[in-house]
N, C-alpha and C positions, 0 to 999 in steps of 0.2 A: 224267622223276624219275616211279614210281609214288608216287601220293599213296594210304594207306591210312588206319584211324580207332583209334587203341587206347581203352578204357572203362577209364576209372580217375575214384576219387573222392579230394574237396578238401574236410577238414572235415568230411564226411555226404556231402556232395555231390553227384551224380553226373556223367559230363561226358564227352562222345563228343569226343572230342582228332586233327585230321586230323594225321597224320607219315606221315616215309616208313617203310616196315615197318624198316630199318636202326635207326630212333630210338626205336621201340616201347621199347623194355628200358629205356634211358634215362629214357625220359619217366617208365614205373612208378617205376621209382628215385629219382626225384625226389620224383614223390609221394610216396611212400613217405617222403622223409628230411621233405618237410611234414607230415604227418600227424603222425609223430611227433616234429616239434619243436614241434608244436601241443598235442601229449601235453602233450611237457613243460614248458609257460608255464603260468603262475597262470592255473589256471582262473576264480578272479574275478574275469576281467578281460574284459570281451565278447567275440567271437567278433573283429569286426569293429576290436576293440586291438592282440588276440594278431596276427589275417592284419597285418596294418597295423609290428609290432615285427619280426615276422617276415622281410618283405619287406626294413627297414631289415637287417636284423641279416642277410639275405643277400646286399645290395647292396655291404653294406659287405668281408662275404668275398668279394667277387669282383671290388670296385673293390685289395683286399690283394693279390690272389691275381695282377690282373695289372698291378700293380708288382711283385712280386714277378720276372712273368714276365719286364715289359720287363727287369730288373737284370738276369737272368741271363742274356739275349741282348744284351747288356750287355757282359756281362764273359766271356760265348765269344765274340764277335764280334771285342774286344780281344785276347785269349787264341790266335784264328785269323791275325789280323795278326801279332803276336810269332813266334807260328811259321812262317808264310812269308817274314816276314824274316831266321829264322835259318837259312830251306831256301837262302833265295836268299846269303846269305852262307855257307854251307858251299858254295853249288855255285859262287859264284863265286871262293871256294880254293882247290879244287877243276882249275878254269880254268885258274888261276895256276900249278898244279903241271907 
């Protein structure tokens, strides 16, 4: 996989981040989301505190999304087993005829 770098700014600091070319747009969007969240946060707090709180919030959201995804996967798996069982029952009924 080819690696390039993407130039982005976080909290007013410039960074060159190595990434695959296909990842660059998402990294830029992520940087913009971080910068937007920092602007919305209380500017009376030190930058370090705001960054730590932002990290905590993003981590929490990621954990929630992961739990939601696992719950959906479990539900889809259960539904798929039910459909397979129904199809097998239907197929068994057709062979009995």
